[in-house]
C-alpha positions in Angstrom: 120.7 99.3 94.7 123.4 101.0 96.6 121.4 104.6 96.9 118.2 102.4 98.2 121.4 100.5 101.0 122.0 104.2 101.9 119.0 105.5 102.3 118.1 102.3 104.6 120.9 102.8 106.7 119.5 105.8 108.1 116.1 104.0 107.9 114.5 106.4 105.7 111.9 104.7 103.2 111.8 106.3 100.1 108.4 105.0 99.4 108.2 106.0 95.4 110.5 104.2 93.6 110.0 103.7 89.9 111.5 104.5 86.5 110.4 108.4 86.8 112.3 108.5 89.7 115.5 107.1 88.4 118.6 109.7 86.8 121.0 108.2 84.2 124.4 110.0 85.3 127.7 109.9 83.3 128.5 108.3 79.9 128.6 104.5 78.7 130.3 102.6 80.2 130.4 104.1 83.5 127.1 105.4 83.4 125.4 104.7 87.2 122.0 105.1 87.8 120.7 108.0 90.8 118.1 107.8 92.7 116.0 110.7 92.5 113.2 112.8 94.4 113.1 112.1 98.4 110.0 114.4 98.4 107.7 111.4 100.1 110.6 109.6 102.0 110.4 109.3 105.2 112.4 108.0 108.6 110.1 105.0 109.7 110.9 104.7 113.3 109.9 108.0 113.9 106.2 106.6 113.2 106.7 103.3 115.2 105.1 103.2 118.3 104.6 100.6 120.9 101.2 99.2 121.2 100.5 98.7 124.8 97.5 101.1 126.1 94.7 102.6 124.2 95.9 105.7 125.3 98.1 108.0 123.2 96.9 105.8 119.7 95.1 108.7 118.3 97.8 110.9 118.8 100.3 108.9 117.2 97.6 108.2 114.1 97.2 111.9 113.7 100.3 112.3 113.6 100.2 110.0 110.2 97.3 111.8 109.2 99.2 115.1 109.2 102.0 113.5 106.8 100.5 113.0 103.5 103.2 111.2 102.1 103.1 108.3 103.9 101.1 105.4 102.8 100.6 106.9 98.7 102.3 105.4 96.4 102.6 104.8 92.6 100.3 101.8 91.0 102.2 98.6 89.8 105.3 99.4 92.2 104.0 99.3 95.8 104.2 96.3 97.6 101.5 94.6 99.2 102.3 96.1 103.0 101.7 99.1 101.1 98.4 99.1 100.3 97.4 97.9 103.5 99.1 100.9 105.1 97.2 103.3 102.7 93.6 101.6 103.1 94.3 101.5 107.3 95.3 105.1 106.9 92.3 106.2 105.0 89.9 104.0 107.4 91.1 105.7 109.9 90.6 109.4 108.8 87.0 108.1 107.6 85.5 108.0 110.9 82.0 108.4 109.8 80.8 109.0 113.6 82.2 105.9 115.5 82.4 106.3 119.5 85.6 106.8 121.0 86.6 102.9 121.3 86.2 102.4 117.5 88.1 105.5 116.0 90.6 103.9 118.9 90.6 100.5 117.3 90.8 101.9 113.5 94.2 103.5 115.0 95.2 100.6 116.5 95.1 98.9 113.0 97.2 101.6 111.7 99.8 101.8 114.0 100.4 97.7 113.8 100.7 98.3 110.1 103.2 101.5 110.7 105.0 99.4 113.0 105.6 96.5 110.2 106.8 99.1 107.3 110.7 98.6 106.7 113.2 98.9 103.8 111.3 95.7 102.0 108.8 97.8 101.0 111.1 99.9 98.7 113.2 96.9 97.5 110.4 95.5 96.3 109.6 98.9 94.0 112.9 98.3 93.3 112.8 94.6 91.9 109.6 95.6 90.2 111.3 98.5 88.2 113.7 96.5 87.1 111.2 94.2 85.6 110.1 97.0 83.7 113.2 98.6 82.8 114.0 95.2 81.1 110.7 93.8 79.7 108.9 97.0 79.5 106.0 95.9 81.1 105.0 95.9 84.6 105.1 92.5 86.0 101.7 91.2 87.2 100.6 87.3 87.9 99.5 87.5 84.3 103.1 87.8 82.3 103.4 84.9 79.9 106.8 83.3 79.7 106.3 82.7 76.2 105.6 86.3 75.2 108.5 87.0 77.0 111.3 84.8 75.1 109.6 85.9 71.3 109.6 89.5 72.6 112.6 90.2 74.0 114.6 87.9 72.1 116.6 86.9 75.7 117.4 83.1 76.5 114.7 81.1 78.0 117.4 80.5 81.4 117.3 84.6 81.5 114.0 84.6 81.1 113.4 81.8 83.7 115.4 83.2 86.3 114.3 86.4 85.9 110.6 85.5 86.4 111.7 83.6 88.9 113.5 86.9 90.8 110.0 88.2 90.4 107.9 85.1 91.9 110.2 85.6 95.2 109.3 89.1 95.1 105.9 88.4 95.6 106.5 86.5 98.2 108.3 89.1 100.0 111.9 86.6 99.7 114.3 89.7 99.1 114.5 91.3 102.9 118.1 92.9 102.4 119.4 94.5 99.3 122.3 91.6 99.5 119.7 89.2 98.0 118.7 91.3 95.4 122.5 92.1 93.8 123.2 88.1 94.1 120.4 87.2 92.0 121.3 90.0 89.8 124.5 88.6 89.0 123.6 85.4 88.6 121.3 86.6 85.6 123.7 88.9 84.7 126.2 85.7 84.2 123.2 84.2 82.7 123.0 86.6 79.9 126.3 87.7 79.3 128.1 83.5 79.2 124.9 81.6 79.1 124.7 79.5 82.0 125.8 79.8 85.8 126.9 77.5 88.4 124.0 77.8 90.5 121.2 77.5 87.7 122.7 74.2 86.1 122.9 72.8 89.8 119.2 74.1 90.3 118.0 72.6 87.3 119.9 69.0 87.3 118.2 68.5 91.0 114.8 69.5 89.5 116.0 66.6 86.7 116.0 64.1 89.1 113.3 64.6 91.4 111.3 64.5 88.3 112.9 61.7 87.2 112.5 59.9 90.6 108.8 60.7 90.2 108.8 59.0 87.4 110.5 55.8 88.9 108.2 55.7 91.5 105.4 55.6 89.3 106.7 53.0 86.9 107.0 51.0 90.1 103.7 51.4 91.0 102.6 50.1 88.1 104.9 47.2 88.3 103.2 46.6 91.6 99.8 46.7 90.3 100.9 44.2 87.4 
């Protein structure tokens, strides 16, 4: 995560974070992960433009087409925004005989998505990669909790928190590296010590809410009687 943060401090999106682009450096227990292959990286601020008038939009969109690396991704580690950008870029490239107005509209659609690209697309990929490195499986909504518990020999608390992280990732919760680090520290504590105050409080709150729901149902039955 530190490598991602360093790149993002310079407004650079790596765009292709996956296990194949991670190098393990040093010896255990001081081993570190190094992020490699910046061949598809780009400074996203160089391509973001204020969209007010249609004039010049096609020139900016053409610049995006010239950079073939922007919009490509590795299946399973890509955010929804990157996929939407790739589709908009392909759509703009295939003019299909459109008139000037049609091309300008597609250029505007492409640039609007480009303006949304930021560090969150790399963070999404990093969390996806983290899940794969632990489980050997790319996360999808079809991942089965019970199978992970059985196959990985990890506690239910660890698996549940890991899956909670993945659901947060799908909802684009991780807008900064610090948020990921915070959850990774909780996960590490759960793995080493078997408990964490944040998780204990969360479970207690859920238990209380469930108890209140049951009490409400019972009270309703009593009133009916």
